[in-house]
N, C-alpha and C positions, 0 to 999 in steps of 0.2 A: 729184841730185834729192831733195827733201825727202820723207822717209817717216815722220817722227816726228810723232805727235799731240801738239799743244800747245793750251792753253786760254786764252781771254781772259775775265777777270772784272772788272767795273766797279761801283763805287757809282753811284747815280743822281743824287741832288741834289748838284750841283757839277760832276762830269765830264760829265753828260748834260744836266741841266736847271739853270736858274738859281734855281729855287724852293727855298724851305724850306717845304713844304707845311703842316707842323704849326704853324710860326710864323704863317704866313698865315691858317690856320684860326682860331687863337686871336685874332689881330688882328681877324678878321671877326666872330667870334661873341661874344667875351668883352669887356666893358669894360676898357679899358687892357690888353687881351690881349697886345699886343706886349711891354709891360713885364713882365707876369707870366710870359710864356714865357721871356723873356731871363733873368729872375732864377732861374727853375727850371732852365734850361739851365746856368747857372753853378753851381748847386747840384749838378747832375748831373756837371759837370766836377770839382767838388770831391770828390764821393763816389767817382767812377771813377778819377781820376788822382792825387789827393792822398792821401786816406786809404784808398783801395782797400777800400771797404766790402764785406764778404763777401757774395757772391751778387748784387751790384749790378754793372751793366755800363753802359758808355757808351751813350747813346741811350735809356735808360730814362726820360728826359724824356717820351717819347711815351706812357708809361702813367701817369706822375704827373699829366699835364694832363687825363686823361680825365674825372675827376669834375667838373671845372670846365666842360669842353665840354658834358657831359651836363646840368649844372645850368643852362646857358644855351641848352638846346634843340637841341643837335647831334643829328642822326640820320644813319643810313646814307645816306639819300636826299640830305640836305644835303651830306655829305662827298663823295659821288659827283659831284653837280652842281657844287659849288664847285671840286673838283679838275679836272674836265673842262674847265671854263670858264677856268681860270687857269694852264694849263701854259705855261711859257716855257722853250723849249729853248736850250741853248748853240748858236750857229750851227754848222751842219754835223753836229750830233750824230745826227740820224736817218740821214744818209748814212754817217757813220762806222760806226754799228752795222750798217747794211745791208752795207756793204763787208767789215767784219771778219767778220761772221757767214757771209759767203760763202766765206771761206778758212780759218776755224777755228771751233771751237765757242765760242759767246759767251754770257755769262750776266750778269745784273744781280743784285747782292746789295745790298739797300737796307733801311734802317731805316724808310722811309716806310710809311704805312698802305696797305693793299691797294687802297683806293678810288682813291688817287692813281696808284699804279703801274699798275693796270688801265687807267685813262684814258690814261696815257702810252703804254702798249703799243698801245692802240687807235689812237692818233694816229700813231705812228712805225712800226707794223706789226712790232713785235718780238714773238717768241713768248712767250706767258705761261708756257708750260712751262719756260722758261729763266730764271725770275725767282724770287727769294727775297725776301720782304718781311714786314712786320708784319701778321699776321692780326687782324682786328677786326670784331666784330659788336656795335656800340654799342647797337643797339635791344634786345638781349636782356637788358640790365641794367635791372631795374626799381628805381627809387629813390623812396622816399616823399617827398611834398611838403615835409615838415618837414626832411628831409635836404637837399633841393635848396636850400631857403632858407638852411640853415646853410652849405652849400658856397659859395653866392654871397657870404655874409658873409665866409667865410675868404678867398675870392678877392679880395674888396675889401681885406681886411687885407694880403694879400701884395702888392697893387698899391701899397701905401704903405710897404713895407719898403725900407731902404737896399739898394742894389744890391751884390751880392757881387763883390768884386775879388780876383782870385787872382794874386799875384806869380808870375813865371815859374819861380822856383826853390822854390816853397812845398812843404814836406814834411809839414806838419801844420797843424791849425787854429791853432796858436800863431803861425804865420807870416802870418796874416791880420789885418786891422784889427779894432778892437773892434766897429765897426758890422757888418762881414761876419760875425764870430763870433756876434753876437747874432741876425742874420738866419738863419744856419745852425741855431742852436739851436732857434729857433722853427719852422723848417721841419721839423726832426727830429720835433718834437712833433706837427705837423700831419699829416705823412705816415705816421709809424710808430706813432702812438698814436691820434690822433683819427679820421682817415679810415679807418685799418685796421679800426676796430670798427664802421664804418658799413656799410650795404648796398652803398654806392658803392665801398667798399674792395675788393669783388670784382674790379673792373676793374684795380686795381693788382696784385692777387694773380694774376689769370688771364691777362692780356695779356702777351705775351712779345716785346717789340721785338727785331728783328733788328739788334742793334748789338753792338760789342765781341766777346766770345767767341762769341756766336751768329752773327756774321758769319764768324768763323773756322771754326765748325762747318759753316756752309753751304759754305765753300770746300772743306772736307774731304769733304763729301757729294758735291759736284760732281766732285772728282777720283776718288772711288770709283766713281761711275756711269760716268765716262769711261774709267776704267782708266789714268789718267796720274798721274805723281808730281807732287808740289808744285813740284818744280824746273822743271816745264814749264808753269807758270802765270805769266801776266803779270797783275798786279792794279793797277787805277787807283782811287785814293781821294783824299779831300780834308780829312778831319776826324778828330775824336777817335774816332768810331765805327769807323774803319778801322785804328786802331792795332793791334788784335789780329790781324787778317788780314795786315797788313804784317809783323808780327813772325814770324808762322807761315810765310809764304811766303819771306821773306828768309832765315830760318834754314835753310830746306830748299834754298836755292839758286835760287828763282824770282826774278822781277823785280818790283819795287814802284815805282810811279810816283805822285808827288803832283801832282795837276792843280789849279793855283791853290789849293793847300792852305794851311791855317792852321798854327800852330806845332806842333800835335800831329802832323799829317800829315808835314810836312817833317822833323821830328825822327826819324821812323821809316822814311821811304822812301829809295830809292837815287837816284832821279831826280826833279828838280823842274822842272815845266813851268809856264810862265806864258804863257797864250794866250787870246785872245778867241774862238777857235773850236777845233774838235776835230780838224782834219786831222792835227796832229802826233800825236795818239793813233793814227790810222790808220797812220802811218809806223812808229811804235814797235811796234805790234802786228804789222805785216807783217814787219819785220826780225826780231823775235823768233820769229815762226812759221817763217820760212824758215831762219834761221841761228842762233838761240839768243841767250841773254843777253849773252854777251861781245861779240857783234857790235853789239848795241844800245849797250852801254857805249862801244864804240870810236867808233861813229857820233856819240854825244852829245859825246864828248870832242874829236873832230876838227872837228865843226861846219862842214863844207864842202859846197858844192853838188856837187863832184866825187865825194865819198864817197857822198852821198845818191843821185846818179844811178847810180853803179855798184851800189848796193845794192837800189834799188827797180825795179819794172818800169816801162816807159816811160810807160804810161798814168797810173800813180800819180805818177810824177815830174812829168809835165806839169801834172797837177792841183795838186800841191803848189806848184810854181813860180807858178802863177796865184793860188792862194789866199793865199800869203805875199807876193805882189808883189815877188819878188826878194830878200826878207829872211828869213833863218831866224828862227823864233820863239825866245823865251827858254827854253832847255832846258839844264840843267846836272846833272852828277853831284854828288850830295851827299857831302861829306866832313866830317871833324871840323874842318877849317880854314875851310870856308865855310858850315857849317850855320846859324850865327847871322845871317850876312848874307842867306842865302837865305830864312830864316824871316821876316825883316823885309820883304824885297822881295816874297815871295810873299804875305804877309799884306796888304801894301799893294795889290798888283795885284788880289788877290781882291775888294777893295772896288770896283774899277772894273768888275768883271764882275757881281757879285751884289748890290751895294749896301752901304751902310754897315751897316744893321741886321742883315742876314743874315750879312755877313762877320764880325761881332763874335761870332757864336755859335760854340760849340765844335765 
């Protein structure tokens, strides 16, 4: 009989919902906001993954876009209303979280703004006390009208810049095209010189997105509160903001799962899942909770209904058989031999679940 306490931790956007709330907010509020967000997100990837700017972390896109959201009229009320009206869950996600939370402590660690996460928790009935996300009170920041006009002009300038393209093996700015280097140079000036000296710069200084090492810090905080080691954590993520917690948990002997992940996630996780719904997450969490990491890895490698039936309880097994229509989902253990293939396959599959625009984001 199981006596060991283990924990389930998941990112939100990707493994639970199909949204990229910040991207969608920018698209709704800011002219050409989809392009502006995508370009700043690529800039974020460059700073976090290529040059590793000191003090900067993956997901800080969510503070860089705030002056522009403010300049075009975003308020707490707008963020709450838009988020609540536009949540799109991955099929079975609410049931998955309910079931898993019934047999092991479960947490969401998300870079998303609190307005979105609060709305999502209300919809699916997940306890807000078990959530870590980006705290934001955009109404408290007063910005003079002259600054707002200047920010709108800067945003328009960004919307006309060449898109940043980052080769897979880029190690420095010199590995990028001339257009990308020029865009990055100008963005450096905008964010770290111009806006930083505006009153609007307080948003960039004070808002602390829960991405990268802040996600890892959240994981550590959870394990301390529960009194469990990192080796007894299963973590599900899908993007560059999950790289730090993936590395932390994997190094400690816990289990890391990429759910329809992009190249950053697949590169760092141990299991790659490609699925249109979340029942497979329920299976992996159940087996991890009952038997530990090695049993999960064996289950993934054997990929047989017989092994699954002997591992799961009968009710869960029957549900899985029905939801998968007799075919096991795409689940593979990631190795040095297959990581490139799985990166390409997962990135392509990701587009079928979240759409082309969101799937291209880091």
